[in-house]
C-alpha positions as CSV (number, residue, x, y, z in Angstrom):
1,S,-60.2,146.8,-57.4
2,K,-63.8,146.6,-56.4
3,T,-64.8,148.4,-53.3
4,G,-65.3,146.1,-50.4
5,F,-63.1,143.4,-52.0
6,P,-60.5,142.1,-49.5
7,F,-57.7,142.2,-52.1
8,Q,-56.8,145.7,-53.2
9,A,-54.5,145.5,-56.2
10,Q,-53.4,149.1,-55.8
11,E,-51.6,148.2,-52.6
12,Y,-49.2,145.9,-54.4
13,F,-48.3,147.8,-57.5
14,N,-48.2,151.3,-58.9
15,L,-50.3,151.8,-62.1
16,V,-48.0,154.5,-63.4
17,E,-44.9,152.2,-63.0
18,L,-46.8,149.3,-64.6
19,Q,-47.7,151.5,-67.6
20,A,-44.1,152.8,-67.9
21,F,-42.8,149.1,-67.7
22,A,-45.3,148.1,-70.5
23,R,-44.1,151.0,-72.7
24,L,-40.5,150.1,-72.0
25,V,-40.7,146.4,-72.9
26,G,-43.4,146.8,-75.5
27,P,-46.1,144.3,-76.5
28,Y,-43.7,141.5,-77.4
29,G,-41.9,141.9,-74.1
30,C,-45.2,141.8,-72.2
31,R,-46.2,138.6,-74.2
32,L,-42.8,137.0,-73.5
33,L,-43.0,137.9,-69.8
34,D,-46.5,136.4,-69.6
35,R,-45.3,133.2,-71.3
36,E,-42.3,132.8,-69.1
37,L,-44.3,133.4,-65.9
38,L,-46.9,130.8,-67.1
39,C,-44.1,128.3,-67.8
40,M,-42.8,128.8,-64.3
41,L,-46.2,128.5,-62.6
42,L,-47.5,125.5,-64.5
43,P,-45.4,122.8,-62.8
44,M,-46.1,124.4,-59.4
45,L,-49.9,124.4,-60.1
46,Q,-49.7,120.8,-61.3
47,A,-47.9,119.8,-58.0
48,I,-50.6,121.6,-56.0
49,V,-53.3,119.8,-57.9
50,T,-51.6,116.4,-57.4
51,H,-51.3,117.0,-53.7
52,V,-54.9,118.0,-53.3
53,Q,-56.1,115.0,-55.3
54,A,-53.9,112.7,-53.1
55,N,-55.3,114.2,-49.9
56,Q,-58.9,114.8,-51.1
57,A,-60.5,112.6,-48.4
58,L,-58.6,114.5,-45.6
59,Y,-59.6,117.8,-47.1
60,D,-63.2,116.7,-47.2
61,E,-62.9,115.7,-43.6
62,I,-61.6,119.1,-42.7
63,E,-64.5,120.7,-44.6
64,K,-67.1,118.7,-42.9
65,G,-66.0,118.4,-39.3
66,A,-63.0,120.5,-38.3
67,S,-65.0,122.9,-36.2
68,T,-62.6,122.7,-33.3
69,L,-58.9,123.4,-33.4
70,S,-57.9,120.0,-32.0
71,V,-59.9,118.1,-34.7
72,F,-58.3,120.4,-37.4
73,E,-54.8,119.8,-36.0
74,A,-55.3,116.0,-36.0
75,V,-56.4,116.0,-39.6
76,V,-53.6,118.3,-40.7
77,K,-51.1,115.9,-39.1
78,K,-52.4,113.1,-41.4
79,L,-51.8,115.1,-44.6
80,R,-49.0,113.8,-46.8
81,D,-46.3,116.2,-48.0
82,F,-47.9,119.2,-46.4
83,D,-44.6,121.0,-46.0
84,A,-43.9,120.6,-49.7
85,L,-47.3,121.9,-50.5
86,A,-46.8,125.0,-48.3
87,Q,-43.4,125.6,-49.9
88,T,-44.8,125.3,-53.4
89,C,-47.7,127.7,-52.6
90,L,-45.3,130.2,-51.1
91,F,-43.0,130.0,-54.1
92,A,-45.9,130.3,-56.6
93,G,-47.1,133.3,-54.7
94,S,-43.8,135.0,-55.0
95,V,-43.5,134.5,-58.8
């Protein structure tokens, strides 16, 4: 990872273990794993996009004027299916 970048990849995986896994499953196994992960993530990403599009006006309102916590909380309460979005994001992050 780049220095100063907030996400440090080396904190979440071990390069030696990743190389050993790649040798174990081979190029076709890596390709299959990539395809399967993409097939799992695509419906989740589509659900996230649908949610964001349905609530675009509210997200714009948050971006423009949610400088205080009370304004932010009021706008978040208006969001439709926010719990489903949070659950989808958490599940997608764990894949």
